[in-house]
All heavy atoms as an XYZ file, in Angstrom:
751
protein
N     109.924    125.553     45.532
C     109.040    124.446     45.220
C     109.058    123.362     46.291
O     108.648    122.244     46.026
C     109.369    123.862     43.851
C     109.192    124.849     42.731
C     110.264    125.458     42.117
C     107.897    125.200     42.317
C     110.087    126.367     41.091
C     107.727    126.107     41.298
C     108.803    126.682     40.677
O     108.643    127.577     39.675
N     109.591    123.661     47.459
C     109.626    122.739     48.577
C     110.347    121.436     48.213
O     109.875    120.353     48.480
C     108.191    122.450     49.071
C     108.194    121.832     50.448
O     109.133    121.999     51.216
N     107.148    121.076     50.749
N     111.484    121.545     47.542
C     112.258    120.360     47.159
C     113.283    120.038     48.229
O     113.658    120.889     49.039
C     112.974    120.580     45.818
O     113.839    121.690     45.938
C     111.974    120.805     44.696
N     113.737    118.802     48.234
C     114.706    118.325     49.229
C     115.776    117.551     48.475
O     115.475    116.615     47.749
C     114.021    117.421     50.265
C     115.019    116.866     51.227
C     112.918    118.172     50.989
N     117.047    117.927     48.658
C     118.139    117.252     47.970
C     118.668    116.059     48.783
O     119.242    115.139     48.228
C     119.273    118.236     47.624
C     120.272    117.622     46.630
C     119.996    118.719     48.847
C     119.744    117.435     45.250
N     118.444    116.053     50.086
C     118.884    114.937     50.940
C     117.706    114.545     51.833
O     117.632    114.934     52.995
C     120.097    115.336     51.768
N     116.760    113.758     51.290
C     115.507    113.481     52.005
C     115.672    112.740     53.337
O     114.794    112.823     54.195
C     114.684    112.659     51.022
C     115.620    112.216     49.969
C     116.777    113.137     49.975
N     116.772    112.038     53.551
C     116.945    111.304     54.807
C     117.837    112.024     55.799
O     118.180    111.463     56.844
C     117.496    109.899     54.502
C     116.514    109.081     53.655
O     115.331    109.092     53.924
N     117.025    108.446     52.626
N     118.232    113.259     55.495
C     119.100    114.006     56.402
C     118.370    114.342     57.693
O     117.177    114.640     57.678
C     119.581    115.297     55.712
N     119.125    114.282     58.795
C     118.569    114.630     60.108
C     119.480    115.674     60.747
O     120.700    115.607     60.608
C     118.485    113.388     60.983
C     117.479    112.364     60.471
C     117.455    111.134     61.374
C     116.470    110.111     60.890
N     116.754    109.576     59.572
N     118.890    116.619     61.444
C     119.677    117.659     62.099
C     120.444    117.163     63.300
O     121.468    117.729     63.677
C     118.756    118.817     62.550
C     118.125    119.623     61.431
C     117.144    120.624     62.019
C     119.182    120.330     60.615
N     119.996    116.084     63.928
C     120.572    115.670     65.200
C     121.249    114.288     65.160
O     121.446    113.701     66.209
C     119.497    115.685     66.287
C     118.342    114.762     65.952
O     118.287    114.162     64.898
N     117.400    114.670     66.885
N     121.621    113.768     63.986
C     122.233    112.435     63.959
C     123.752    112.497     63.993
O     124.428    111.452     64.000
C     121.757    111.631     62.754
C     122.176    112.211     61.422
O     122.793    113.286     61.399
O     121.870    111.587     60.379
N     124.353    113.696     64.008
C     125.796    113.817     64.095
C     126.503    113.498     62.770
O     127.702    113.260     62.772
N     125.764    113.521     61.666
C     126.366    113.205     60.363
C     126.057    114.274     59.331
O     125.013    114.915     59.389
C     125.814    111.863     59.852
C     126.146    110.624     60.660
C     125.342    109.431     60.167
C     127.627    110.319     60.621
N     126.982    114.438     58.392
C     126.756    115.237     57.210
C     126.194    114.339     56.134
O     126.608    113.184     56.033
C     128.076    115.804     56.669
C     128.810    116.839     57.481
C     130.241    116.962     56.959
C     128.106    118.166     57.380
N     125.266    114.775     55.367
C     124.808    114.011     54.223
C     125.436    114.645     52.992
O     125.000    115.702     52.525
C     123.291    114.021     54.104
C     122.636    113.046     55.070
O     123.328    112.616     56.019
O     121.459    112.725     54.890
N     126.508    114.024     52.489
C     127.220    114.523     51.331
C     126.456    114.051     50.090
O     126.262    112.867     49.875
C     128.657    114.010     51.291
C     129.404    114.548     50.083
C     129.388    114.369     52.595
N     126.009    114.992     49.297
C     125.195    114.687     48.121
C     126.057    114.946     46.870
O     126.429    116.083     46.602
C     123.947    115.550     48.113
S     122.860    115.180     46.742
N     126.314    113.894     46.123
C     127.107    113.992     44.891
C     126.156    113.787     43.720
O     125.469    112.771     43.639
C     128.225    112.929     44.876
C     129.134    113.131     46.092
C     129.009    112.990     43.574
C     130.112    112.012     46.321
N     126.116    114.768     42.838
C     125.198    114.729     41.706
C     126.018    114.696     40.418
O     126.793    115.610     40.165
C     124.257    115.953     41.706
C     123.278    115.876     40.537
C     123.507    116.057     43.032
N     125.842    113.652     39.637
C     126.480    113.570     38.321
C     125.619    114.307     37.310
O     124.386    114.338     37.422
C     126.625    112.116     37.846
C     127.649    111.332     38.607
C     127.855    109.922     38.029
N     126.608    109.184     37.928
C     126.105    108.696     36.793
N     126.729    108.868     35.642
N     124.966    108.030     36.774
N     126.232    114.885     36.303
C     125.506    115.631     35.289
C     124.687    114.647     34.441
O     125.235    113.758     33.806
C     126.475    116.405     34.404
C     125.788    117.303     33.419
C     126.808    118.139     32.650
C     126.098    119.056     31.688
N     127.058    119.877     30.955
N     123.373    114.832     34.407
C     122.528    113.932     33.601
C     122.459    114.386     32.149
O     122.791    115.527     31.822
C     121.161    114.067     34.266
C     121.170    115.439     34.839
C     122.595    115.745     35.224
N     121.969    113.502     31.312
C     121.683    113.853     29.944
C     120.378    114.645     29.914
O     119.542    114.522     30.806
C     121.555    112.614     29.060
C     122.847    111.824     28.947
C     122.638    110.563     28.140
C     123.934    109.771     28.113
N     123.778    108.474     27.479
N     120.201    115.433     28.885
C     119.027    116.292     28.771
C     117.725    115.498     28.885
O     116.775    115.927     29.523
C     119.061    117.076     27.455
C     117.917    118.017     27.276
C     117.866    119.203     27.987
C     116.881    117.706     26.442
C     116.806    120.072     27.852
C     115.799    118.569     26.284
C     115.768    119.747     26.988
N     117.675    114.318     28.284
C     116.449    113.509     28.290
C     116.135    112.932     29.658
O     115.005    112.477     29.899
C     116.568    112.374     27.264
C     116.622    112.838     25.793
C     116.851    111.636     24.886
C     115.355    113.561     25.411
N     117.092    112.964     30.595
C     116.868    112.453     31.946
C     116.268    113.487     32.879
O     115.841    113.169     33.987
C     118.174    111.927     32.545
C     118.684    110.702     31.816
O     117.852    109.792     31.533
O     119.884    110.630     31.517
N     116.221    114.759     32.451
C     115.734    115.821     33.317
C     114.291    115.631     33.817
O     114.007    115.855     34.996
C     115.886    117.185     32.669
C     117.253    117.784     32.912
C     118.267    117.622     31.985
C     117.511    118.500     34.056
C     119.517    118.152     32.213
C     118.756    119.035     34.301
C     119.764    118.861     33.360
N     113.332    115.197     32.980
C     111.971    114.990     33.495
C     111.922    113.987     34.661
O     111.242    114.212     35.659
C     111.181    114.487     32.287
C     111.930    115.036     31.117
C     113.371    115.022     31.521
N     112.680    112.900     34.559
C     112.703    111.909     35.637
C     113.314    112.510     36.907
O     112.795    112.327     37.997
C     113.529    110.682     35.186
C     113.565    109.598     36.233
S     115.159    109.130     36.977
C     116.411    109.514     35.851
N     114.383    113.278     36.741
C     115.050    113.885     37.882
C     114.159    114.911     38.575
O     114.052    114.947     39.800
C     116.406    114.487     37.455
C     117.353    113.367     37.056
C     116.993    115.362     38.551
C     118.603    113.802     36.416
N     113.509    115.734     37.798
C     112.594    116.747     38.364
C     111.465    116.059     39.105
O     111.087    116.482     40.205
C     112.055    117.690     37.259
C     110.941    118.560     37.781
C     113.190    118.543     36.702
N     110.942    114.992     38.528
C     109.852    114.244     39.188
C     110.318    113.670     40.522
O     109.632    113.808     41.538
C     109.387    113.111     38.255
C     108.162    112.416     38.775
O     107.253    113.061     39.276
N     108.135    111.110     38.656
N     111.497    113.051     40.570
C     112.023    112.539     41.832
C     112.284    113.635     42.844
O     112.049    113.469     44.026
C     113.301    111.729     41.564
C     113.124    110.389     40.842
C     114.482    109.797     40.476
C     112.327    109.423     41.693
N     112.770    114.777     42.346
C     113.044    115.903     43.243
C     111.750    116.411     43.877
O     111.671    116.638     45.095
C     113.747    117.019     42.476
C     114.280    118.181     43.267
C     115.336    117.734     44.258
C     114.884    119.213     42.328
N     110.705    116.558     43.080
C     109.427    117.050     43.601
C     108.744    116.057     44.525
O     108.019    116.438     45.442
C     108.506    117.435     42.448
C     108.956    118.643     41.624
C     108.069    118.824     40.419
C     108.998    119.903     42.466
N     108.995    114.750     44.291
C     108.428    113.717     45.159
C     109.296    113.443     46.405
O     109.003    112.554     47.188
C     108.253    112.402     44.369
C     107.195    112.457     43.263
C     107.282    111.193     42.434
C     105.813    112.632     43.848
N     110.371    114.206     46.552
C     111.313    114.033     47.670
C     111.943    112.632     47.678
O     112.156    112.037     48.730
C     110.648    114.355     49.008
C     110.189    115.786     49.053
C     109.602    116.160     50.367
C     109.272    117.624     50.238
N     108.420    118.225     51.030
N     112.246    112.144     46.479
C     112.874    110.832     46.319
C     114.111    110.948     45.429
O     114.475    109.996     44.743
C     111.886    109.854     45.689
C     110.687    109.577     46.585
C     109.759    108.575     45.943
C     108.583    108.301     46.875
N     107.738    107.235     46.358
N     114.749    112.111     45.430
C     115.918    112.328     44.556
C     117.043    111.353     44.887
O     117.857    111.031     44.004
C     116.404    113.797     44.630
C     117.390    114.116     43.494
C     117.022    114.100     45.980
C     116.785    114.044     42.127
N     117.076    110.830     46.107
C     118.105    109.855     46.467
C     117.962    108.549     45.699
O     118.860    107.721     45.689
C     118.083    109.597     47.988
C     116.745    109.145     48.520
O     115.705    109.561     47.956
O     116.722    108.372     49.484
N     116.847    108.333     45.023
C     116.606    107.117     44.226
C     117.092    107.298     42.785
O     117.027    106.371     42.002
C     115.130    106.755     44.250
C     114.662    106.355     45.637
C     113.172    106.090     45.680
O     112.549    105.871     44.665
N     112.613    106.088     46.885
N     117.577    108.487     42.430
C     118.067    108.739     41.080
C     119.431    108.064     40.883
O     120.265    108.088     41.782
C     118.221    110.241     40.855
O     118.984    110.471     39.692
N     119.672    107.501     39.703
C     120.996    106.939     39.425
C     122.078    108.008     39.305
O     123.256    107.690     39.302
C     120.798    106.191     38.096
C     119.619    106.839     37.458
C     118.740    107.322     38.579
N     121.693    109.276     39.246
C     122.654    110.372     39.128
C     123.039    110.968     40.478
O     123.872    111.844     40.539
C     122.074    111.475     38.220
C     121.805    111.005     36.844
C     120.522    110.631     36.471
C     122.813    110.903     35.913
C     120.252    110.182     35.198
C     122.562    110.449     34.639
C     121.283    110.077     34.279
N     122.395    110.505     41.542
C     122.618    111.078     42.865
C     123.129    109.993     43.824
O     122.579    108.895     43.883
C     121.304    111.682     43.434
C     121.485    112.156     44.858
C     120.834    112.824     42.552
N     124.195    110.334     44.520
C     124.725    109.435     45.565
C     124.852    110.256     46.838
O     125.430    111.342     46.837
C     126.087    108.880     45.155
C     126.663    107.894     46.128
C     127.909    107.242     45.585
C     128.370    106.169     46.562
N     129.540    105.459     46.048
N     124.276    109.744     47.922
C     124.325    110.448     49.212
C     125.137    109.589     50.169
O     124.837    108.418     50.385
C     122.916    110.721     49.751
C     122.176    111.636     48.775
C     122.978    111.358     51.148
C     120.746    111.926     49.122
N     126.172    110.205     50.737
C     127.067    109.492     51.638
C     127.058    110.188     53.006
O     127.439    111.333     53.115
C     128.510    109.489     51.083
C     128.522    108.918     49.679
C     129.457    108.742     52.009
C     129.818    109.154     48.943
N     126.608    109.478     54.059
C     126.681    110.067     55.396
C     128.129    110.001     55.935
O     128.810    108.993     55.725
C     125.741    109.214     56.248
C     125.522    107.958     55.458
C     125.913    108.211     54.041
N     128.586    111.078     56.572
C     129.957    111.109     57.084
C     130.068    112.075     58.249
O     129.300    113.023     58.354
C     130.903    111.555     55.958
N     131.040    111.818     59.129
C     131.313    112.748     60.229
C     132.348    113.789     59.807
O     132.320    114.928     60.263
C     131.817    111.982     61.458
C     130.756    111.143     62.098
C     131.220    110.542     63.387
C     130.077    109.727     63.960
N     129.922    109.885     65.351
N     133.271    113.399     58.953
C     134.322    114.291     58.457
C     134.518    114.025     56.980
O     134.518    112.881     56.554
C     135.654    114.048     59.182
O     135.455    114.217     60.588
C     136.737    114.984     58.729
N     134.671    115.098     56.219
C     135.013    114.934     54.796
C     136.154    115.882     54.442
O     136.268    116.973     55.013
C     133.817    115.172     53.862
C     133.284    116.596     54.007
C     132.735    114.178     54.080
C     132.261    116.974     52.953
N     137.022    115.438     53.561
C     138.095    116.276     53.031
C     137.917    116.264     51.509
O     137.881    115.215     50.888
C     139.483    115.737     53.412
C     139.621    115.771     54.943
C     140.584    116.556     52.743
C     140.889    115.135     55.459
N     137.817    117.467     50.960
C     137.638    117.622     49.528
C     138.919    118.203     48.959
O     139.410    119.209     49.440
C     136.454    118.552     49.226
C     135.186    117.989     49.849
C     136.299    118.751     47.720
C     134.029    118.971     49.868
N     139.450    117.531     47.930
C     140.662    118.022     47.260
C     140.333    118.217     45.792
O     139.634    117.392     45.192
C     141.806    117.010     47.392
C     142.253    116.785     48.811
C     143.343    115.739     48.857
C     143.712    115.409     50.282
N     144.692    114.318     50.335
N     140.828    119.295     45.224
C     140.612    119.552     43.802
C     141.848    120.205     43.222
O     142.691    120.729     43.950
C     139.356    120.388     43.578
C     139.334    121.684     44.308
C     138.022    122.389     44.155
O     137.085    121.896     43.524
N     137.906    123.576     44.686
N     141.971    120.186     41.892
C     143.168    120.684     41.245
C     143.265    122.221     41.251
O     144.358    122.775     41.192
C     143.244    120.169     39.806
O     142.093    120.564     39.088
N     142.129    122.905     41.302
C     142.150    124.367     41.353
C     140.937    124.867     42.146
O     139.981    124.148     42.355
C     142.176    124.977     39.963
C     140.959    124.676     39.128
C     141.082    125.326     37.744
C     139.844    125.065     36.935
N     139.848    125.741     35.651
N     141.008    126.127     42.593
C     139.904    126.725     43.343
C     138.662    126.840     42.460
O     138.778    127.263     41.306
C     140.282    128.114     43.829
O     140.885    128.049     45.067
N     137.522    126.486     43.020
C     136.257    126.576     42.298
C     135.156    127.007     43.250
O     135.303    126.922     44.466
C     135.876    125.218     41.723
C     136.823    124.724     40.677
C     136.239    123.522     39.962
N     137.062    123.173     38.849
C     137.677    122.020     38.718
N     137.524    121.088     39.609
N     138.431    121.792     37.668
N     134.034    127.445     42.671
C     132.864    127.736     43.482
C     132.100    126.441     43.738
O     131.944    125.609     42.843
C     131.947    128.752     42.786
C     132.429    130.159     42.953
C     133.239    130.750     42.008
C     132.093    130.886     44.079
C     133.689    132.041     42.148
C     132.534    132.186     44.252
C     133.341    132.761     43.276
N     131.653    126.255     44.973
C     130.846    125.112     45.356
C     129.598    125.624     46.078
O     129.537    126.772     46.501
C     131.628    124.137     46.262
C     132.809    123.541     45.539
C     132.074    124.806     47.540
N     128.641    124.740     46.243
C     127.393    125.081     46.945
C     127.448    124.434     48.320
O     127.466    123.222     48.429
C     126.199    124.568     46.142
C     124.883    125.021     46.742
O     124.648    124.863     47.927
N     124.047    125.571     45.905
N     127.476    125.272     49.359
C     127.489    124.778     50.733
C     126.264    125.317     51.440
O     126.134    126.532     51.621
C     128.770    125.170     51.472
C     129.993    124.562     50.766
C     128.713    124.752     52.942
C     131.317    124.952     51.363
N     125.365    124.441     51.782
C     124.130    124.797     52.488
C     123.368    125.895     51.754
O     122.881    126.848     52.344
C     124.462    125.200     53.923
C     123.208    125.211     54.814
O     122.254    124.472     54.477
O     123.183    125.940     55.802
N     123.312    125.773     50.427
C     122.547    126.703     49.635
C     123.279    127.983     49.245
O     122.708    128.856     48.607
N     124.551    128.119     49.639
C     125.306    129.318     49.336
C     126.491    128.981     48.421
O     127.169    128.000     48.627
C     125.850    129.949     50.629
C     124.776    130.363     51.615
C     123.937    131.509     51.131
O     124.440    132.372     50.400
O     122.737    131.541     51.459
N     126.753    129.851     47.448
C     127.936    129.690     46.598
C     129.145    130.200     47.337
O     129.169    131.329     47.823
C     127.739    130.447     45.295
N     130.180    129.357     47.452
C     131.383    129.689     48.203
C     132.591    129.304     47.321
O     132.616    128.213     46.767
C     131.438    128.902     49.527
C     132.719    129.164     50.283
C     130.230    129.213     50.386
N     133.601    130.182     47.265
C     134.824    129.833     46.547
C     135.666    128.938     47.453
O     136.071    129.352     48.527
C     135.597    131.081     46.124
C     136.788    130.704     45.275
C     137.115    131.752     44.262
C     138.187    131.230     43.325
N     138.555    132.180     42.333
N     135.898    127.722     46.992
C     136.617    126.741     47.780
C     138.090    126.706     47.401
O     138.425    126.826     46.229
C     135.973    125.380     47.540
C     136.448    124.339     48.526
S     135.614    122.776     48.259
C     136.771    122.015     47.162
N     138.925    126.519     48.383
C     140.359    126.363     48.140
C     140.614    124.969     47.557
O     139.689    124.176     47.405
C     141.132    126.542     49.442
C     140.991    127.929     50.027
C     141.760    128.052     51.318
C     141.578    129.461     51.872
N     142.216    129.617     53.169
N     141.864    124.661     47.295
C     142.193    123.355     46.700
C     141.918    122.215     47.675
O     141.600    121.106     47.254
C     143.658    123.324     46.253
C     143.927    124.170     45.039
C     145.362    124.016     44.599
C     145.622    124.854     43.370
N     146.986    124.685     42.889
N     142.042    122.468     48.980
C     141.767    121.433     49.973
C     140.837    122.048     51.011
O     141.069    123.157     51.511
C     143.061    120.960     50.621
C     142.865    119.825     51.584
C     144.210    119.322     52.108
C     144.005    118.222     53.132
N     145.282    117.808     53.704
N     139.817    121.295     51.373
C     138.767    121.816     52.245
C     138.320    120.711     53.183
O     138.021    119.594     52.713
C     137.602    122.289     51.362
C     136.540    123.040     52.068
C     136.713    124.344     52.458
C     135.321    122.421     52.344
C     135.704    125.037     53.119
C     134.311    123.101     52.990
C     134.510    124.416     53.375
N     138.298    120.974     54.482
C     137.898    119.959     55.466
C     136.616    120.421     56.160
O     136.539    121.569     56.603
C     139.002    119.722     56.483
C     138.660    118.661     57.502
C     139.830    118.428     58.460
C     139.494    117.374     59.476
N     140.600    117.155     60.401
N     135.659    119.514     56.261
C     134.405    119.798     56.955
C     134.197    118.682     57.956
O     134.351    117.505     57.625
C     133.208    119.821     55.969
C     131.911    120.076     56.710
C     133.436    120.850     54.877
N     133.875    119.053     59.196
C     133.583    118.025     60.192
C     132.444    118.464     61.091
O     132.218    119.637     61.276
C     134.833    117.642     60.996
C     135.523    118.757     61.701
C     136.865    118.328     62.262
O     137.045    117.143     62.543
O     137.729    119.196     62.400
N     131.785    117.489     61.644
C     130.643    117.714     62.519
C     131.123    117.897     63.946
O     132.012    117.192     64.421
C     129.665    116.493     62.458
C     128.980    116.455     61.134
C     128.674    116.504     63.590
C     127.996    117.572     60.885
N     130.524    118.863     64.635
C     130.755    119.051     66.056
C     129.418    118.850     66.749
O     128.661    119.792     66.951
C     131.328    120.456     66.322
C     131.755    120.653     67.731
O     131.701    119.745     68.543
N     132.230    121.836     68.034
N     129.074    117.579     67.063
C     127.733    117.279     67.566
C     127.383    117.992     68.871
O     128.241    118.240     69.704
C     127.729    115.759     67.757
C     129.125    115.310     67.639
C     129.941    116.417     67.040
N     126.123    118.309     68.989
C     125.567    118.951     70.213
C     126.315    120.239     70.576
O     126.485    120.559     71.735
C     125.612    117.983     71.381
C     124.788    116.754     71.115
O     123.698    116.840     70.559
N     125.309    115.587     71.476
N     126.748    120.993     69.562
C     127.530    122.196     69.844
C     126.715    123.464     69.873
O     127.252    124.535     70.115
C     128.654    122.324     68.801
O     128.101    122.445     67.524
N     125.444    123.379     69.621
C     124.583    124.561     69.663
C     123.356    124.275     70.513
O     122.743    123.206     70.410
C     124.193    125.025     68.246
C     123.429    126.367     68.333
C     123.386    123.997     67.525
C     123.225    127.024     66.984
N     123.064    125.194     71.359
C     121.850    125.088     72.178
C     120.836    126.119     71.657
O     121.209    127.272     71.454
C     122.135    125.344     73.657
C     122.995    124.248     74.260
O     122.800    123.089     73.983
N     123.949    124.641     75.077
N     119.628    125.695     71.476
C     118.600    126.589     71.029
C     117.589    126.781     72.147
O     117.086    125.800     72.703
C     117.878    126.033     69.776
C     116.765    126.955     69.319
C     118.895    125.813     68.649
N     117.320    128.034     72.496
C     116.383    128.339     73.577
C     115.112    128.906     72.941
O     115.189    129.898     72.214
C     116.976    129.343     74.585
C     118.249    128.720     75.194
C     115.953    129.690     75.643
C     119.035    129.710     76.049
N     114.013    128.274     73.201
C     112.736    128.719     72.643
C     111.867    129.210     73.786
O     111.614    128.473     74.743
C     112.042    127.564     71.894
C     112.942    127.065     70.762
C     110.676    128.008     71.361
C     112.437    125.799     70.111
N     111.401    130.456     73.740
C     110.582    130.972     74.841
C     109.233    130.250     74.917
O     108.673    129.857     73.898
C     110.391    132.443     74.484
C     110.685    132.561     73.038
C     111.605    131.432     72.690
N     108.764    130.069     76.144
C     107.432    129.447     76.328
C     106.348    130.460     75.955
O     106.468    131.650     76.182
C     107.246    129.033     77.765
C     108.094    127.848     78.165
C     107.784    127.403     79.581
O     106.607    127.403     79.974
O     108.750    127.030     80.274
N     105.249    129.954     75.413
C     104.131    130.812     75.074
C     102.866    130.212     75.551
O     102.558    129.112     75.478
C     104.056    131.044     73.569
C     105.194    131.903     73.124
C     104.712    132.874     72.135
N     105.661    133.988     72.156
C     105.829    134.779     71.176
N     105.162    134.643     70.091
N     106.686    135.753     71.269
């Protein structure tokens, strides 16, 4: 449905946009879906987006998390950091 969970994220700013979503009540779902479809989910009181260069996630037990759209089993401690300008993309001329 062409939705965006981090509408202000940029590929080249050297930052991760950490999106924390609190579980809403059932009656709040229409508002959340509307904001999601309008690409304004960051305006929801249930969503907090924090830009960071490095994050460390600690939890009491291993759980599945969503990383870039993929379900991944995470260990109790997990570190993610940005390595800016670390990939070069070559596009052929046409």
